C-alpha positions in Angstrom: 0.0 0.0 0.0 1.4 3.4 -1.0 0.7 7.0 -0.1 0.3 10.4 -1.8 2.6 13.3 -1.5 2.6 15.9 -0.1 2.1 14.3 3.3 1.1 17.7 4.6 -0.5 19.8 2.0 -0.4 23.2 3.7 2.5 25.7 4.2 5.2 23.9 6.2 8.6 25.1 5.1 11.9 23.7 6.2 10.5 20.5 7.8 12.4 18.4 10.4 11.1 15.2 12.0 12.0 13.3 15.2 10.8 10.1 16.9 9.5 10.4 20.5 6.8 9.1 22.7 6.0 6.3 20.1 5.1 8.9 17.5 6.6 11.2 14.9 6.9 15.0 15.4 7.5 17.5 12.6 8.7 21.1 13.1 8.8 23.9 10.5 9.4 27.6 9.9 6.9 30.0 11.4 3.4 30.1 9.8 -0.2 30.6 10.8 0.4 27.7 13.2 2.7 29.7 15.3 6.4 30.6 16.0 7.4 26.9 16.0 4.7 24.9 14.3 4.6 21.2 15.3 2.7 18.3 13.8 2.2 14.8 15.1 1.9 11.5 13.2 1.7 7.8 14.0 2.8 6.7 10.5 4.8 9.5 8.8 1.9 9.9 6.3 -1.1 11.3 8.2 -0.2 14.4 10.1 -2.3 16.6 12.5 -1.4 20.0 13.9 -0.2 19.9 17.5 0.1 23.6 18.2 2.9 26.1 18.7 5.9 24.5 20.3 7.5 27.8 21.3 4.7 30.3 22.1 7.1 32.7 24.0 10.2 34.0 22.2 13.6 34.7 23.7 14.5 38.2 24.8 16.8 38.7 21.8 14.2 37.9 19.2 12.0 40.1 17.1 9.0 38.0 16.2 7.9 37.1 12.6 11.0 35.4 11.2 11.5 32.2 13.2 12.9 29.7 10.7 14.2 26.2 10.1 14.0 24.5 13.6 15.7 21.2 14.2 15.3 19.2 17.4 17.9 17.0 19.1 16.6 14.3 21.5 18.7 14.1 24.6 16.4 12.0 26.8 12.7 11.0 26.9 12.1 14.3 28.8 14.7 16.6 27.3 14.6 18.1 23.8 16.8 20.9 22.5 15.6 22.9 19.4 18.0 24.9 17.3 16.2 27.7 15.4 16.8 30.8 13.4 15.3 34.2 14.3 15.6 37.9 13.8 18.1 39.3 16.3 16.8 42.7 17.5 20.2 44.1 18.1 21.9 43.3 14.8 18.8 43.0 12.6 20.3 39.8 11.2 18.9 36.3 11.2 20.8 34.4 13.9 20.7 31.0 15.6 19.3 30.3 19.1 18.5 27.2 21.1 15.7 26.3 23.5 14.8 23.4 25.8 11.6 21.5 26.5 10.6 18.4 28.4 8.1 17.3 25.8 8.4 17.2 22.0 5.3 19.4 21.8 7.0 22.0 23.9 6.9 24.6 25.2 10.5 25.2 24.2 12.0 27.9 26.3 15.0 30.1 25.5 15.8 32.7 28.2 19.0 33.9 26.6 19.6 37.6 26.1 21.6 37.0 22.9 21.8 34.4 20.1 23.9 31.3 20.2 25.5 32.1 16.8 25.3 35.4 15.0 27.9 36.1 12.3 26.4 39.5 11.6 29.5 40.6 9.6 28.9 37.6 7.3 25.2 38.3 6.8 24.0 36.4 9.9 23.7 32.7 10.7 20.8 30.4 9.8 19.7 26.7 9.3 21.3 25.1 12.4 21.3 21.3 12.3 22.5 19.1 15.2 24.4 15.9 14.6 25.4 13.1 17.1 28.3 10.9 16.1 28.6 7.2 16.7 30.6 7.9 19.9 27.9 10.2 21.3 29.8 13.4 20.6 27.5 16.2 19.5 28.0 18.8 16.7 26.1 21.7 15.2 26.1 22.6 11.5 24.8 25.9 10.1 25.2 28.4 7.3 26.4 32.0 7.3 23.7 34.0 5.5 26.2 35.5 3.0 23.7 35.9 0.2 22.0 38.6 2.4 25.1 40.8 2.1 26.7 39.6 -1.2 29.4 37.4 0.2 30.1 33.6 0.1 27.9 31.2 1.9 29.7 28.5 3.9 28.4 25.5 5.7 30.1 25.5 9.2 30.4 22.8 11.8 31.5 23.0 15.4 31.4 20.7 18.5 28.7 21.1 21.0 28.8 20.6 24.8 27.2 17.4 26.0 24.1 19.3 27.1 23.7 20.8 23.6 23.5 24.4 24.9 27.0 25.7 24.2 29.5 25.5 21.4 33.0 24.2 22.1 36.2 24.3 20.1 36.4 26.3 16.9 34.0 26.5 13.9 35.2 24.8 10.7 34.2 25.6 7.1 33.0 22.6 5.2 31.7 23.6 1.8 30.5 26.7 -0.1 28.7 27.4 -3.4 31.2 26.4 -6.2 29.0 24.5 -8.8 26.8 26.1 -11.5 23.6 24.5 -10.2 24.1 26.0 -6.8 23.7 29.5 -7.9 24.7 32.1 -5.3 24.3 30.0 -2.1 24.4 26.7 -0.2 22.3 26.2 2.9 20.2 23.8 5.0 22.9 21.3 6.0 22.1 17.8 7.4 24.7 15.2 8.2 24.2 11.5 8.1 26.5 8.6 9.1 26.4 5.4 7.1 29.0 2.6 7.3 31.7 4.9 8.6 31.1 7.6 5.9 29.8 11.0 6.7 27.3 12.4 4.2 26.6 16.1 4.2 23.2 16.8 2.4 22.5 20.5 1.6 20.2 22.7 -0.5 21.3 25.3 -3.0 20.0 28.1 -5.3 16.9 30.2 -4.8 14.4 28.6 -2.5 11.6 30.5 -4.1 12.2 29.1 -7.6 12.2 25.7 -9.4 16.0 25.8 -9.4 16.2 25.0 -5.7 17.5 21.4 -5.2 19.5 19.1 -3.0 23.1 18.0 -3.3 25.6 16.2 -1.1 29.2 16.0 -0.1 31.2 13.2 1.6 33.2 14.1 4.7 36.0 12.4 6.6 34.3 13.3 9.8 31.8 15.8 11.4 34.4 18.5 11.0 35.4 17.6 7.5 37.2 17.9 5.2 34.3 17.4 2.7 34.3 16.8 -1.1 31.4 16.9 -3.6 31.4 13.7 -5.7 29.2 15.1 -8.4 28.3 18.3 -10.2 24.5 17.9 -10.3 21.8 17.8 -7.6 20.4 14.5 -6.4 16.9 15.8 -5.8 15.5 18.4 -8.2 12.2 19.7 -9.8 9.9 17.1 -11.4 6.5 17.2 -13.0 5.0 16.7 -9.5 7.1 19.0 -7.3 9.1 22.2 -7.9 12.1 23.4 -5.9 12.5 20.5 -3.5 14.8 21.2 -0.6 15.7 21.8 3.0 15.9 18.1 3.7 16.7 15.7 6.5 16.7 11.9 6.8 15.0 9.4 9.0 15.1 5.6 9.2 12.0 3.5 9.7 11.6 -0.2 9.4 14.9 -0.6 7.6 14.2 2.1 5.0 15.5 5.6 4.7 13.3 8.6 3.9 14.2 12.1 3.0 11.8 14.7 4.5 11.8 17.9 2.5 9.6 20.7 1.3 8.5 21.5 -2.3 6.2 23.9 -4.2 3.3 22.8 -6.3 4.6 23.2 -9.9 1.9 25.6 -10.8 2.3 27.9 -7.8 6.0 28.3 -7.2 6.6 31.2 -4.8 2.9 31.6 -3.9 1.8 31.9 -0.3 -1.0 29.4 -0.9 -0.4 26.6 -0.4 3.2 27.5 0.1 6.0 24.9 0.5 4.4 21.6 1.5 6.0 18.6 3.3 7.1 15.6 1.2 8.6 12.1 1.7 11.0 10.7 -0.8 12.7 7.4 -0.3 16.5 7.3 -0.4 18.4 4.2 -1.4 22.0 3.4 -2.0 24.0 2.5 -5.1 27.2 1.2 -3.3 28.2 4.4 -1.4 26.1 6.8 -3.5 22.7 8.1 -2.3 19.9 7.7 -4.8 16.5 9.5 -4.8 13.6 8.6 -7.1 11.4 11.6 -7.0 9.9 13.7 -5.8 6.7 11.9 -6.9 3.1 12.5 -5.9 2.2 8.8 -6.0 4.6 6.6 -4.0 4.1 2.8 -4.3 5.1 1.7 -0.8 4.4 3.6 2.4 6.8 4.0 5.3 
């Protein structure tokens, strides 16, 4: 039995999914659902709105531009979300973190300043946590260089065990250097498979059909990283335009890419906006392969 994409057919940009409390929870960029919209599902296909997971914003934040949250599960009663928001002081998009005891929140950030704010490099966005096989934690993000006309880099840096502070020094992993990427790379997500570190990322203009997903292979969470190909591995099809801002989940021995995409006939439109899709990822030796995005998928998760 299959399913039909999108699995959530309303505006839900930059989706990220976790498993907790015997259910799936999805988070996204702010919308009519709240600062930190959260959905719940029992099967990854049928989703219901579960409210605003961060109803109160941190003291440093100006409301209205709370983007791209990703949640790290530390324990059954401890969840840390990394999110992007408008920093009142610098007027740049910067990265914060907040903590909750439930996947539905409320996530609380009492900080008076962002966790990361490279205001001289355009700001910092799209934070993504990664836990290595040895339990060490890292955070990846992008400097928002396209906001000020400079290069965009994907960075990585070690995290403290509690996930609340960065340690060590930031390392640059990749930047835009291929024609299909246009003027930016963003939305990093790291995945460990058979001792190899895969850095998935999006590139080009998110509001166009040129937006797509590529990948690099890294020696470790702090690089170095190389891009094996010169073309994206997930791009516009007849069913979906501008797929991107992805992350991976495993379920019943299969791997799924969660991502957003526009309806082909309404790219850039507020209605329905960027909807949430599932595309299965398989492997050809050590190369990730994606068949899609397709509206009709033969086998459900």
